[in-house]
DSSP file (Angstrom, degrees, kcal/mol; ACC not computed):
  #  RESIDUE AA STRUCTURE BP1 BP2  ACC     N-H-->O    O-->H-N    N-H-->O    O-->H-N    TCO  KAPPA ALPHA  PHI   PSI    X-CA   Y-CA   Z-CA
    1    1 A M              0   0    0      0, 0.0     0, 0.0     0, 0.0     0, 0.0   0.000 360.0 360.0 360.0 126.0  160.8  120.4 -109.5
    2    2 A S        -     0   0    0      2,-0.1     3,-0.1     1,-0.1     0, 0.0   0.729 360.0-139.9 -88.2 -20.8  164.0  118.8 -108.5
    3    3 A G        +     0   0    0      1,-0.2     2,-0.2     0, 0.0    -1,-0.1   0.551  45.7 155.3  73.1   4.1  166.0  119.5 -111.8
    4    4 A E        -     0   0    0     18,-0.0    19,-2.5     1,-0.0     2,-0.4  -0.412  23.6-167.3 -60.3 134.2  167.5  116.1 -111.7
    5    5 A I  E     -A   22   0A   0     17,-0.2     2,-0.4    -2,-0.2    17,-0.2  -0.991  12.0-147.7-132.8 132.6  168.7  114.7 -114.9
    6    6 A Y  E     -A   21   0A   0     15,-2.7    15,-3.0    -2,-0.4     2,-0.4  -0.853  18.6-166.0 -95.2 135.5  169.7  111.1 -115.7
    7    7 A I  E     -A   20   0A   0     -2,-0.4     2,-0.4    13,-0.2    13,-0.2  -0.993   9.0-173.0-136.4 123.4  172.5  110.6 -118.3
    8    8 A E  E     -A   19   0A   0     11,-2.7    11,-2.8    -2,-0.4     2,-0.5  -0.934   2.8-174.1-106.5 130.0  173.5  107.5 -120.0
    9    9 A I  E     +A   18   0A   0     -2,-0.4     2,-0.4     9,-0.2     9,-0.2  -0.990   3.5 179.8-133.9 129.3  176.5  107.4 -122.3
   10   10 A I  E     -A   17   0A   0      7,-2.3     7,-3.6    -2,-0.5     2,-0.3  -0.985  26.1-124.3-129.6 130.2  177.4  104.3 -124.4
   11   11 A G  E     +A   16   0A   0     -2,-0.4     2,-0.3     5,-0.2     5,-0.2  -0.630  27.0 178.0 -74.7 136.0  180.3  103.9 -126.6
   12   12 A I  E >   -A   15   0A   0      3,-2.9     3,-1.1    -2,-0.3     2,-0.4  -0.816  57.4 -63.4-138.0  93.2  179.6  103.0 -130.1
   13   13 A G  T 3  S-     0   0    0     -2,-0.3    -1,-0.0     1,-0.2    -2,-0.0  -0.559 119.1 -16.0  62.6-118.4  182.6  102.7 -132.5
   14   14 A N  T 3  S+     0   0    0     -2,-0.4    21,-1.7    -3,-0.1     2,-0.3  -0.030 131.0  70.2-104.9  28.0  184.1  106.2 -132.8
   15   15 A A  E <  S-AB  12  34A   0     -3,-1.1    -3,-2.9    19,-0.3     2,-0.5  -0.897  70.1-135.1-136.4 162.7  180.9  107.9 -131.3
   16   16 A L  E     -AB  11  33A   0     17,-3.0    17,-1.6    -2,-0.3     2,-0.6  -0.989  15.5-143.8-116.9 131.0  179.2  108.1 -127.9
   17   17 A R  E     -AB  10  32A   0     -7,-3.6    -7,-2.3    -2,-0.5     2,-0.5  -0.887  21.0-164.6 -89.1 120.7  175.4  107.7 -127.7
   18   18 A V  E     -AB   9  31A   0     13,-3.4    13,-2.6    -2,-0.6     2,-0.4  -0.906  10.5-176.3-114.5 130.3  174.1  110.0 -125.0
   19   19 A A  E     -AB   8  30A   0    -11,-2.8   -11,-2.7    -2,-0.5     2,-0.5  -0.998   5.0-171.3-120.6 133.5  170.5  109.7 -123.5
   20   20 A A  E     -AB   7  29A   0      9,-2.2     9,-1.4    -2,-0.4     2,-0.4  -0.974   0.6-171.1-128.1 127.5  169.4  112.2 -121.1
   21   21 A I  E     -AB   6  28A   0    -15,-3.0   -15,-2.7    -2,-0.5     2,-0.3  -0.924  21.3-132.8-117.4 128.5  166.1  111.9 -119.0
   22   22 A D  E  >  -A    5   0A   0      5,-1.9     4,-1.7    -2,-0.4   -17,-0.2  -0.605  14.2-145.3 -77.6 141.4  164.5  114.5 -116.9
   23   23 A A  T  4 S+     0   0    0    -19,-2.5    -1,-0.2    -2,-0.3   -18,-0.1   0.811  92.9  47.4 -81.7 -26.7  163.5  112.9 -113.6
   24   24 A D  T  4 S+     0   0    0    -20,-0.4    -1,-0.2     1,-0.1   -19,-0.1   0.881 128.4  20.5 -78.7 -37.3  160.2  115.1 -113.1
   25   25 A T  T  4 S-     0   0    0      2,-0.1    -2,-0.2     0, 0.0    -1,-0.1   0.574  90.7-130.2-109.5 -17.8  158.8  114.7 -116.5
   26   26 A A     <  +     0   0    0     -4,-1.7    -3,-0.1     1,-0.2    -2,-0.0   0.571  50.8 156.3  67.1   9.0  160.4  111.6 -118.1
   27   27 A E        -     0   0    0     -6,-0.0    -5,-1.9    23,-0.0     2,-0.3  -0.312  24.5-161.1 -55.0 147.0  161.3  113.6 -121.2
   28   28 A E  E     -B   21   0A   0     -7,-0.2     2,-0.3    -3,-0.1    -7,-0.2  -0.989  15.1-171.0-138.1 145.8  164.2  112.0 -123.0
   29   29 A V  E     -B   20   0A   0     -9,-1.4    -9,-2.2    -2,-0.3     2,-0.4  -0.957   9.6-165.0-125.7 150.0  166.6  113.4 -125.7
   30   30 A V  E     +B   19   0A   0     -2,-0.3     2,-0.3   -11,-0.2   -11,-0.2  -0.986  19.5 147.9-136.5 128.5  169.1  111.1 -127.5
   31   31 A F  E     -B   18   0A   0    -13,-2.6   -13,-3.4    -2,-0.4     2,-0.3  -0.965  34.1-124.5-149.6 170.9  172.1  112.2 -129.5
   32   32 A Q  E     +B   17   0A   0     -2,-0.3   -15,-0.2   -15,-0.2    -2,-0.0  -0.913  20.4 178.6-120.7 149.7  175.6  111.2 -130.5
   33   33 A V  E     -B   16   0A   0    -17,-1.6   -17,-3.0    -2,-0.3    -2,-0.0  -0.910  45.3 -78.0-135.5 164.6  179.0  113.1 -130.1
   34   34 A P  E >   -B   15   0A   0      0, 0.0     3,-1.3     0, 0.0   -19,-0.3  -0.212  43.9-115.6 -55.4 148.7  182.5  112.0 -131.1
   35   35 A K  T 3  S+     0   0    0    -21,-1.7   -20,-0.1     1,-0.2   -21,-0.0   0.846 112.8  57.9 -58.3 -32.9  184.1  109.5 -128.7
   36   36 A N  T 3  S+     0   0    0    -22,-0.3    -1,-0.2     2,-0.0   -21,-0.0   0.455  76.0 123.2 -85.0   8.0  186.9  112.0 -127.7
   37   37 A T  S <  S-     0   0    0     -3,-1.3     5,-0.1     1,-0.1    -4,-0.1  -0.527  70.4-108.9 -71.8 124.7  184.4  114.8 -126.4
   38   38 A P    >>  -     0   0    0      0, 0.0     4,-1.9     0, 0.0     3,-0.9  -0.179  19.2-119.2 -62.1 147.6  185.1  115.6 -122.8
   39   39 A R  H 3> S+     0   0    0      1,-0.3     4,-2.4     2,-0.2     5,-0.2   0.886 113.0  54.3 -48.3 -49.5  182.6  114.5 -120.1
   40   40 A A  H 3> S+     0   0    0      1,-0.2     4,-2.0     2,-0.2    -1,-0.3   0.826 109.5  48.4 -60.8 -33.2  181.8  118.0 -119.0
   41   41 A E  H <> S+     0   0    0     -3,-0.9     4,-2.6     2,-0.2    -1,-0.2   0.867 110.1  50.2 -70.3 -39.3  180.9  119.0 -122.6
   42   42 A V  H  X S+     0   0    0     -4,-1.9     4,-2.0     2,-0.2    -2,-0.2   0.927 112.4  48.5 -70.0 -45.6  178.7  115.9 -123.0
   43   43 A E  H  X S+     0   0    0     -4,-2.4     4,-2.6     2,-0.2    -2,-0.2   0.914 110.9  50.0 -61.7 -45.3  176.9  116.8 -119.8
   44   44 A Y  H  X S+     0   0    0     -4,-2.0     4,-2.5     1,-0.2     5,-0.2   0.947 112.7  47.5 -61.5 -49.2  176.4  120.5 -120.8
   45   45 A L  H  X S+     0   0    0     -4,-2.6     4,-2.3     1,-0.2    -1,-0.2   0.824 110.1  51.9 -62.8 -31.8  175.0  119.4 -124.2
   46   46 A A  H  X S+     0   0    0     -4,-2.0     4,-2.2     2,-0.2     5,-0.2   0.909 113.4  44.1 -69.5 -45.7  172.7  116.9 -122.6
   47   47 A K  H  X S+     0   0    0     -4,-2.6     4,-2.6     2,-0.2    -2,-0.2   0.900 114.9  48.5 -63.5 -37.5  171.3  119.5 -120.2
   48   48 A A  H  X S+     0   0    0     -4,-2.5     4,-2.7     1,-0.2    -2,-0.2   0.922 113.2  46.4 -72.0 -41.5  171.0  122.1 -122.8
   49   49 A K  H  X S+     0   0    0     -4,-2.3     4,-1.7    -5,-0.2    -1,-0.2   0.903 113.8  49.8 -61.5 -40.4  169.2  119.7 -125.3
   50   50 A L  H  X S+     0   0    0     -4,-2.2     4,-2.9     2,-0.2     5,-0.3   0.949 110.3  49.4 -68.4 -50.0  166.8  118.5 -122.5
   51   51 A N  H  X S+     0   0    0     -4,-2.6     4,-3.0    -5,-0.2     5,-0.3   0.945 110.3  52.6 -50.3 -47.4  166.0  122.2 -121.5
   52   52 A W  H  X S+     0   0    0     -4,-2.7     4,-1.9     1,-0.2    -1,-0.2   0.882 109.5  46.4 -53.6 -40.0  165.3  123.0 -125.0
   53   53 A K  H  X S+     0   0    0     -4,-1.7     4,-2.1     2,-0.2    -1,-0.2   0.898 113.8  49.7 -76.0 -34.9  162.9  120.1 -125.5
   54   54 A L  H  X S+     0   0    0     -4,-2.9     4,-1.1     1,-0.2    -2,-0.2   0.905 113.9  43.7 -70.0 -40.1  161.1  121.0 -122.2
   55   55 A N  H  X S+     0   0    0     -4,-3.0     4,-1.3    -5,-0.3    -1,-0.2   0.870 112.0  54.6 -70.8 -38.5  160.7  124.6 -123.1
   56   56 A R  H  < S+     0   0    0     -4,-1.9     4,-0.5    -5,-0.3     3,-0.3   0.922 109.5  48.1 -59.2 -44.5  159.6  123.6 -126.7
   57   57 A N  H  < S+     0   0    0     -4,-2.1     3,-0.2     1,-0.2    -1,-0.2   0.772 112.7  47.5 -78.5 -21.3  156.8  121.3 -125.2
   58   58 A T  H  < S+     0   0    0     -4,-1.1    -1,-0.2     1,-0.2    -2,-0.2   0.708 109.9  53.5 -84.7 -19.4  155.5  124.0 -122.8
   59   59 A D  S  < S+     0   0    0     -4,-1.3    -2,-0.2    -3,-0.3    -1,-0.2   0.470  78.3 119.4 -92.4  -5.2  155.5  126.7 -125.5
   60   60 A K        -     0   0    0     -4,-0.5     2,-0.5    -3,-0.2    -3,-0.0  -0.374  53.9-148.1 -65.9 130.1  153.4  124.7 -128.1
   61   61 A K        -     0   0    0     -2,-0.1     2,-0.2     1,-0.0    -2,-0.1  -0.895  14.2-124.3-105.6 138.6  150.2  126.5 -128.9
   62   62 A K        -     0   0    0     -2,-0.5     4,-0.1     1,-0.1    -1,-0.0  -0.472  21.4-116.5 -81.4 142.3  147.1  124.4 -129.7
   63   63 A R        -     0   0    0     -2,-0.2    -1,-0.1     2,-0.2     0, 0.0  -0.376  28.9-111.6 -68.4 157.5  145.2  124.8 -132.9
   64   64 A P  S    S+     0   0    0      0, 0.0     2,-0.9     0, 0.0    -1,-0.1   0.788 112.4  60.0 -59.4 -27.3  141.6  125.9 -132.6
   65   65 A D        +     0   0    0      1,-0.1     2,-0.4     2,-0.0    -2,-0.2  -0.842  66.5 176.9-103.8  96.8  140.3  122.6 -133.8
   66   66 A T        +     0   0    0     -2,-0.9    -1,-0.1    -4,-0.1    -4,-0.0  -0.194  38.7 121.3 -89.5  41.9  141.8  120.2 -131.1
   67   67 A G  S    S-     0   0    0     -2,-0.4     5,-0.1     4,-0.2     4,-0.0   0.564  85.8 -39.6 -79.7-131.7  140.2  117.2 -132.6
   68   68 A S  S    S-     0   0    0      3,-0.1    -2,-0.1     1,-0.1    -1,-0.1   0.603  74.9-118.9 -78.8  -4.9  141.8  114.0 -133.9
   69   69 A G  S    S+     0   0    0      2,-0.3     3,-0.1    -4,-0.2    -1,-0.1   0.668  81.4 118.1  80.1  14.0  144.7  116.0 -135.5
   70   70 A R  S    S-     0   0    0      1,-0.4     2,-0.1     0, 0.0    -1,-0.1  -0.213  83.9 -67.2-106.6  39.2  143.8  114.7 -138.9
   71   71 A G        -     0   0    0     -6,-0.1     2,-0.5     2,-0.1    -1,-0.4  -0.380  67.3 -54.6 106.8 179.5  143.1  117.9 -140.5
   72   72 A I        -     0   0    0     -2,-0.1     2,-0.3    -3,-0.1     0, 0.0  -0.829  45.6-127.5-101.2 128.5  140.5  120.7 -140.3
   73   73 A T              0   0    0     -2,-0.5    -2,-0.1     1,-0.2    -1,-0.0  -0.580 360.0 360.0 -73.2 130.3  136.9  119.9 -140.6
   74   74 A V              0   0    0     -2,-0.3    -1,-0.2     0, 0.0    -2,-0.0   0.311 360.0 360.0-110.4 360.0  135.3  122.2 -143.2
């Protein structure tokens, strides 16, 4: 695992649209911050949100019925 993250920052009006992508898993998070947010804080938030998403995906527990996901067969 390289731990490399790609960060894209685009200015939209008074906000910045931030997209962060994990190089290993291709998981992506997208969020907005005020335009005057320092670059270091944007990068910190991007890494924190991406780490949260990656940990959330690995901690998911499967339901006993791993069928189509359209409810429980009775």
